[in-house]
N, C-alpha and C positions, 0 to 999 in steps of 0.2 A: 505494499499500500504505500501511496504518497501522499504528504500533507504539506501542503503550500501554507503559510501562517504570515500575514501583514507584512507582503513582500513591497519594498519600496526600491525604486531605481530611476536615475536621473542620467542622462547623459550632456555635458557642455550646458548644465542648466535647463534642460528640457525634462521637465518630469513626466517620465513613460508610466511607472507603475505607482499607483497612489493605495498601498495598503491593501495588496491582493492576497485573498485567503480562498481555497479551492481543494477539496479531499479528491483522490484518484481512487477509488476501490478496487481491488484485486479482480481480474478477469472482466472488466467493463473497459468500454470504450468511451471517454470522457472528451466531447469536444468543445475547445476554446473559440468561440464565435466573436468576432469584430471586425471592424474595417481594416484595410491594407494600412500598415505602418502603425498601428495601435499598440503595438509590443507584445504579440503574441508569440513570436518566433523568439525574441529576447527570454521569453519565458521558458521556454523549452530548452535554450541553451543554458540558464540557470539550472533546471533540474539536473543537468548531466554536469555542471561544475564549469563550463566554458565562460561564464560570465557570473560575478558575485553580487548579490544586490546589496544595497547599502544599507539596508535594515531587513528583517524577517528573518525566517527560519523556512527550510526545505528538508524535510525528512523522508529517506528512502529507506523502507523495512527496518524501521527503528534507527537508522544513522544518519545525523546530521550533514548535510551535504556542504553547507556553507562556511563551515570550520574545517574542512578536511584538506589534508596535505595534499600535494600532487602525485605521492606514490597512492595514497588512500582513493584518489578520483580515478586513477588508473583501473583500481581494481573495480570500483563503482560501475565505471563505464562498460564493463563486461555483460552488466545486466541490462543494457540498452540497445536496440536498435534505432536508427536514425534515417528516416527517408528524408532527404534534402529535397526543397523545393524545385531544384532542376535536375533531380537525381545524382549529380554531382559525380559523374563518371570520369575517370581518365581516359582520353581519347587514343593514349599511346598503348593501353593495355587492352586485351581482349575481353570479351563479356567475362569468362571464365576467371580469368584473372583479376578482374574488377570485383568479381564477388568473392575471390578467395582472399581478398585483402586483410579481412579481420581476423582471420585464421592464422594468417601468416604473421601479423603484427603483434597479435596478443600471445602465441605460445608456439613453440615449435611441435610440427604434426608431420606424419610421414605424407608422402605424394599421394599415395592410395588413399589415404584417409581424406586429404584436402579434396581430390578429385570426387570421391563419393559425397561429400558433404554439399559441394557446389552444385553436383548434380542433382542432389535431393531438393535443395534450395530453391533453382530454377524450375525443377519439376513442380514444387508447389505453387509456385506464381504462374504456371501455365506457360511456360519457357522450355520445353525439352529440346536439346539438341543445337542450342546456339552458343555454346561455349565458344568456339573460333571465331565468330563473328565480330566485327569491331563496332565500338558505340556509334560512328559516324554513319552507319548502314542501319542504324535501328530507328523506328517511328518514335514518336513522342511517349506514346502507350507503352512501348517496348522498353524503353529507356527507364520510365518510372517503374515496371516490372522487375529490370534487372537489379536497380536501386534498393528495390525492396527485398529482393534474394539476397543481396549483399547485408541487408539490415537483419535479416533472420538467420544468416547461415552459422552463426554463432549461438543459436538457439536461445535467445534472452528471454527474460519473463516479461519486459517491458518495449513496446514499440513506439517511437514518435513519429509524427507525420505532420510535415511543414508544408501546408497547402497543397496536399497530393494530386487534386483534380486541376491545379490552375495551369492553363495554357492546352488544356485537351478538349478534344470535341464530346459532345453529350455521350455518344455511344461508348467511346474510350473511357470517360470519365465515370460512366455507370460500372464498366468491367473493372476497374479500379476500386470503386465502393463495396462491390460484391466480394472482391479478393481482400479488402479489409476485415470484412465480416466473416469470410471463410478461414481467416487468421486467428481470429478471436475464438470461433467455434471449434476449430482442429486442432489448433495449438494451446489454447487457453492463454493467450497472451494478455496483458493488460495495456490499453492505448490511450494515448493521448492524440487527437487529431486539432491544428490550428487550421482554421481557414475562414474564409469570409462567404464560401459557398454555401448556402443556406439548404438547397436542395440535396446537396451530398451530404451535409451534416446529418438532415432527417435521415436520410437512409442508413449510416452507420453508426450514429449516437445511440448509448444507453442513456446517458445524461449529458447536460449542456451548462457551460457557463457563459455568459455574454460578459465581454469585455468593453468599455466605452469610456472614453478619456481618463484611462489609468486604472478603472475601478471594476471591479465584477457588480453589474449590476442586477444580476439573478443568476440562480442556479436551479437545475429542476430536469424532469424529464421531457421529452418532446411533448407531449400533450399539456405539461404545464406552460412550457414556453409558448405554445401555439395559443393558449388560452389566456395568457398573462393580460392584465388589465394595466401593467404598469405603462406609464406613457412612453419612457424611453425605450422599453423593450418594443412596445408595438410600433413606435416609429422607425426601428433598426431592422424588426421584421418585417414590416410592410414595406418598406423602402428597397429593401433586398431581394424580396419575393416580386 
């Protein structure tokens, strides 16, 4: 479980987070909704210790992230897979080499073991037999899937998604949404999805937190969000739909 409590953060005098608090229960998908540039991605980076908050606490499985040493953060990150907004594939490496990066970075493994895990991860995301392809030959949706295979190849209990459907057409985005749900159901992962895409959010989310002007203005289920009479929530939902 992840507990985020009273997080404050500013950059160059710009207050990005103003006391954010939200819990991420095990084996659920929590969607952080908000406008582009509202600090959603910054929150993901705080959870894995890439950025430290000015105030507040982030606790992962009982361990306080904000006070961890570099060595402790390296160990913490073994628990997380991260799907970056643009998939962040290295164009000089094959698909298989991209997916294998976490295995090679974090511990020594036999070549046969790495190949088996890479194949399994790609098969899980619906990409069988593409190990030798180069990222430049892939469609946007395939790149996202390869990025997701890399995120799960280490079999982490948590997966973080940064705008997973951005830049994708409707059909491809639907495929990514279904894949997020499959990973939750088949692998039992706990997920955090940050997005401004409400349509996709309602497909994948178990619970929601709406981030507006640095604050969480509401948390709840899809039904609670849809039926909210909170003026700011209604304004955000209606304008986005």
